[in-house]
N, C-alpha and C positions, 0 to 999 in steps of 0.2 A: 579648227574649226572655229570661227569666229563669231559672237552672237551680238555683236557689235556693231550700229549700224556709222551709218554715216556721220553721222548727228555725236555719236560716242554712247549710244544708249541701246536698249534693247527695242526702244519702244518709239514709234516716230512722232513727233510732239506735235500733238493734237489735244485740244480740251479737254477732260474728265467728265463724264457725267455722273459715273456710280464711282465709289469710292471703294468699298469692299462691300462681300458677297459670301452666301455659306459656302460650305464645300459641296463636291458635286454639281453645282449651279455653272452655267456660262456668263461668264463676265462681258458685259457688251458697256466698257469704262468711254467709249467714244474715239478708243486710238485704234489704231492697226498695228499687229504685233508681227514680227520677223515671223516668217516659216521655223526658222531654230529657234525662237522663242517659244513658240508654240510647241514644239514638239520637246522642248525642257519641262516646258509646268506640265503637263501630260506624262511626263515620265516622274516628276516630282508628287503630283497627285497620285500615282499608282505605287511608289516608295511609302508614301501616307499611309495608303490603306494598308499595305501591307504590315509596314508597324505600330498603327493602330491595331491591328488584326493578334500576331503576338503580342502589344503588351495586354489586352486581353486576357488573353489563354494565359501568359505570365503571373498576371494578380490572381485566377483562378485557380493555378498551382499551388503558390504564395498561401492563399485562404484555407488550404488543403492543408499545407502544413504545421500553417501554425495551427488549427484547430488539433492536430495528430502532436503538434507538440507540446499543447495546452492539457494532454493527458492527463493525470495522474489516478494512483488505484483508490482517491477518494472520490472520482468522476468518473471513473471506469471500470472494468476488469481486469486492469493492469495489477500484477502482484507489487505490495509495498517495495519489495529489495530495486525494482525498476525505474523509482522516484528519486534515484541519485541526487546530487547534491541540492537540487532544486528547492528539497522539500523546505515547505514552512514549519517552523522550528514550533515542538508543541508549549503552550502555556504553564509555566512550573506553579507550583502551589495550591493552595486551596482557596476557594471563595468562603471558609470561615472567616470572621474575626478573631482578631489576637484576645483568651482571656485569662492569661497572664498567669494559669497554671501549667505546670510539670504537664510532659506528654506522658500517657499510661495510664495506669490504677491511680486513682486517689488516697489517700490515707482513712480517710472516712469511711470509703467504700467497702462494705459488706462483702461482695463477690458471691458469684454460685459456680458448683460444681456440680456437673453428674455424677448423680450416686453408683454403685453395680447396683443392679436389679439380680431378687433374692433368685428367683427361678427362671433361668431366661428361656428366650422360645429354642433356642436349636445350642446343643453342648456340641463342639468337635474337638478331638482331643488327636494334639500332635503328638508322636511318639518318635524319641531319637533313635537313632542306629547304630550308632560308636562312638565310645568315650572323646571327648574332645580333646582328651589330655594326649593319652595311649594311644588311641583307635582301635581299642578294645572293644569286642561286642557287647551290647547291651539286653538284658531279657526287664521282661514285667517284675520279678523277685528283686532287682534292682535298685528298682523305684524307690525314692524318698521322699518325696513330694511333690506337688503339683503347683505352679504357676499362674495365675487367670488373669486373663482379660478380657474385658466386655468392646465389643465394637456394636455401636448404634447405629443402627442404617432404616432409613426412615422408605418402605415400599411404599407405593400408593394410597391404599385405607389405613393404613397401621403398622405403629412400631417392632418392627422385629428387632431382636438383639440375640444376636451370638455371643455365646463365653466361648473364647479360645483357653483348652488347656493344655500346656506343656510339661510333660514328665519332667521330673530332678531325678539324677541319679547320681547315685555312689559306686563308683568303680570297683569292683571286689581284688583286681590286679594293682590299682594303686591308688585306691582310696580317693582320685580327683571325683569331683561334683561336677556335672555335666546335667545343662538343662537340654530341652528339646528346643527345636527352633520356632516362632510365629511367622506366620506364613507375614510376605510383605504388609505394607500398608498398616 
């Protein structure tokens, strides 16, 4: 089907009275359109409306995906392991200036150490069950000394001191010296 008229165009030749118009308005340009041209223009207008609606839907989907992509462990409830390689690098170093001194304790520094308490609040005794060398059973009569360590815990109102005492045994079978184990920590 040809949309070109006898004069070689879609339009009949008449002077224009209006050059441009907005979408959805009818054009009265002072010229006559062939019926096939009108159908073509109406089809193109429908297609343009569909493309505009699809474009708006795609823009909304793109915005949602960008919001989701922009989430990290610092601005959402995602775990840090999900940040991937796009994670911002940490700024290394300290904000303190250079003093010219070596790191660690300085030569003239006196230093303070917590001294053992003479009367701890609690004393927990740790007994050995078997010789650490030959696995023979140990008894209280075999004990030859006590090694002490104090752990200072700070509950809410006051400092509580627990002294741990581990028995030291001398095995009657092999004369090996065995110390009872302290709890971990």
